[in-house]
N, C-alpha and C positions, 0 to 999 in steps of 0.2 A: 759397547752398550754405553748410554747417557750417564757421564758423572752427577751427580746430586746438584749442583748450580747448573747444570746443562735442564736439569731435568723441569730444574723452579723456571727457569726462561722459556722451557714449550709449554708448560703451565698459565705461565703469566698469557704468553701470546693466545693460548685457546682460548683462556678466560675473555683477555680483549675481543678475541673474534667472535665468541659465543655474545657477549655485551654488543657488541657491533650489530650483530645478527639480530637481536631483539630491538634494539632502540629503530632499526632499520623497516624490520614489519612493525612497529608501533606507529611511525612516520608515514607508511605505505597505505593512502585513505582513497575511497573515492570522493569525491565532492560535487555535492548536489546544489544549482543555484538556477536562475531563473534569468532571463533578459529577453523584455519586450515580451512577445509571445511566446516564447521557448523555453524548454527547460535546456540546461547546460550541464555537462556531466565532463567532468576533468578538464575545463575549458572549451570542449565541443558542444556547438549544439547538438541535441541529441532526441529524436521521436520516443519516448517511452512507451515498448511494446508489452505488455504485461498479461498477467491471469491473478484470477481470484485465487488465493490460497490463506481464507480467512481461521481457518483451525489449524494453523502451520504449527502452534505450540503446543498441538497433541502429538505433532509427526514425530518420529523416532530420528536422529541424528543421521540414520542409514536411509530412512526415506525423503531427507531432505536432501541428503547431500546424490542421493540419484535422481529425484524430480528435477533439482537444481543442474546438476549435467544434461538432460534430457533438455529442458528449457533454453538454457546458454546455445545447445546443439540447432534449436529453432531460431535462433534469434532472439529469443526473449529477453528484456533486460531489467526486469521490476516485476516484485510480485506486492497486492496487499493482504497484510496480515491484520487481524483485529487483537489488541491488546485485553477488548473486553468479550471475548466469545464465550458464549454460556449455549449456543445449540448442540443438543444432541448429548454432548461433554461438555463440561466445565472446564477448560484449559486455559479462563483470564489469568492476566498475569497480574489483576488487579483483586482486590479486595472490592464489596461495594460501596464501600467509604473510601478508595482511591488509594490504598496501601499497598506497597509489595505483598503478593502472593506466590509461594515460592511452591514447587520449583517452575512456576510457568515463567514469571521474570527474569530467571538465570537464563533460561531455554531464549526467550527473546532475545538478549545479551548476545548469546551464542548465536543466533540466526541473522543478526545484523550484521553481526562480527564476517561472520561467515561470508555473506552478500558482498559487504564491501572488499574482502579479499578478491571478490572476482569480477569488481567494478557492476555488481547488481545493486538497484535501486529498491528500497520497502519503504510501501505507503504505512505505517503504524495507525490505524483506526482505533478511536475510543465512540462510545454510543452510551447513549441514555436509554435504558430498557427495563420493561420487567418481564420476567422470567416467569415459566410456569408454574411455579412455588409462590409467586407475587412478590418476590422480593424484588425489590428495586437495584438497578444498577445505575451509582453515580445520581442518586435520586436529589442533589442538590448543587447550587452552585459551589458551597464549600468542597463536596465530595470531587468534584469535577476539577476544580483547582488542585486539588491534591492529589489527582491521578495524573495529571499534567506536570505536578512536579515529580514526580515517580519516575515516570517516563523519561522526562527529558532527564534528571540529573544519573540514570542508569544509562542513558546510552549518547550523552553528549561527546561523547570522545569520537565517534563516529559521524563522518559527513553525508552517508550516502541516503540517508531517509529522511522524509520530512512525516507531518504528522495531521490526520485528519481529525480536528478536535471534537465532533460529533456529526456521525452518521446519520443523514438524511434529518436534518436540524431544524426542517420547516414542517414536519408531518406533525398536526395537533393532536399527539398523545402523549404517551410516557418518552419519546425521542426527542420533544422539543427544546428546542435550544434560543432562545431569544438572539438577538443581535447585539444587545446590551453585554448579555452574558459571553457571547462571543468574544467582545474585544476585552473583557477582563480575561480571558484564557489566553487569546493571544497575546494580552501584554504580560502577562506573566511567564510566558514560553519566552517573549522576547529578555525580559529579565535576566533572564538563567541563561541563555544561549540567544543570542543578539541574531546571528544569522541563519537560524533554524525554519526552514520554510514551514508554513501552516495553511491549511484549508478548513475548510467543512463542505460537506456534501447536501447538496438539496438540488430542488429545480429553481434556480435565480432567474427571475423576469426581468421584465426591461423596468417596471416600476420599483423591484427593490435593490438593483444592480448597483444604486450608491450605497446602500445599507452594507453589502457584501465588501464593496471596495474602499468605500470613506469610512464608516462607522466601524465596519469589523477589521477594516483594515487589512483582509486576508491576502497573502500573497498568489493565490492562484485561484481560480474555480473549479468546481469539480460536479458539472450537473450531472444529474440521473435521467436519463431522456425517458419517453415512452418505450413499453414493450409490446411491440403488436405485427402483422403482417408487414405494415407500409412503413415500420422503423428505420429498417436498412438502408432505403430509398431516401429517406428526408432528414439523413445524419449530416451531410455536406451542408443541406442549406440554412439546418437549425444554429451548426456551427459558427458559418458564415454570421447570421443574423448577430448570437453573442455577441463577436466579433464585432460586429457594427456598432452595438449598444455600448460597446466599453470605447471604442473610437470618437463615439459622439462624446463621451466623458473625460476625453484626454487621457487615458489610461488603459493601457493594454495590458494585461496579463496571460499568463498560459489558461487554457482549457483542456480540461484535463477528465476525459471520459473513461472515471475509473470503475464503474459498474454499470455495462448495456445489457440489453437483452440476453437470456440463457433459456435453455433447454431445462427442462422438468419446472417450468415455473406457473404456466397456465395453459389454456388450450393451445397456443400456438406455440407449434415446434420448431425453431427455426433452423434451417438447415444448414449445413457447410458454406453453400454458397452466400446466405444470409451473413454470416459472419464475416466472410472476405467482403462483402458490399458493405458494411458497416465500418470493416477497418481503414479503407479505401477511401469510404466518404467523409471519415474521420480525418485523414490526413490532406485531400484536398480540399476540405472546408478549412483546414488550418489550425486542427488541433494538436495540442503539444504530446497527447498521449492517449493511448487505448486500452483498454484491456478486455481479454477473452474471460468474460465472465461465465462461472460453473456455480453447481448447489445441487442441493438434495432434489429428488425426484418427487414432487408431491403428486400423492395418489399411488404411488408402489407401497409394493409392502414394504414397511420399515423405511418409508422413503428411501429404497437403494435403487442406483448407487447414491451416495451424498456426496460426492465429490469430495469440493473442498471444504465442504461444512463438516467432515468426520475424518480425519488421516490416523488415526489411532491403530487402524487396521490394518488399511491397506493406503498405498500411495497414490497420488491424483492421477498418474499414467497408466494404473491400473483400474480407474473409475471411471474412465471417459468410453463414451460409447460410440459407437458406429461414425455418427454425422461427425462429433466432436476430432474424432481420429481422421476423417476425409478433410477436414478444416487444417489439420497442422499437415497434412500431406499437400493442400492448395499452399501453405503458405511457403513449402521448399520448391514450388515448382518457379523457375525465372518468368516475370511478367514485364 
């Protein structure tokens, strides 16, 4: 039996060991950066192979952990989650004017932390939007700036995520965000967190690329390409073209294909081979990342399966159809 003095020593040693373990966990992190046209994860150039997980803040912890386990087994290393997701279910981490909305902001913090522990990258997306009840999400620059501040301050201890300032910012409806506004949003991020990577998704063209890279000063571009039967075979060429435009301007940044075509979107229903061709074209063209995009089945009863658009009832791996599952099988085959 230990004496009282010896017990004190053991207790003190135990406390010190626990504190050291806590400090080690706090220091352990996944660091995302860019170098030229590539993403770099923990010092290693890395192609980001990702998946849409838009309504991820509506998923239970059990669902998220199970999906992450399966995604990592298949070689995925990033996911796209929206902080302003209102489709089917409102799981937004922000109020319409950009303030914290619980419990979803806490869920976002936990999700990013869990992904950090796994060396998994997270795309946190903001968007301006008019919901079905006509309520505007981030209706003006002031609310958009407040949203940026809320997200950055909540997540800045983690280095495994980047911020999409405005999804499809160039569409001339409620989603539109000007280049001047983008610059203001980008500058606010950098004031709070100088090394945080930012982008804004859209369709960069040759004549506005200077605005994306010069005026808005984005860290990388996230082009949303056309969605038709010819698209898979055109991806490599489109990426090379965009890279060539950047080379002409003397600034090369990563080209990140964060939202390609998907099943359930329109008349054309891509097959497993189309997804694989698109992914291989992205790699061959020099893209820095590619997403296995998925969402609700338009025209189907209740738009089921909703896939990443609604994760409140079933996890993502339970909602993919036969062609999507076949694509995942193709990913595992040696090439």
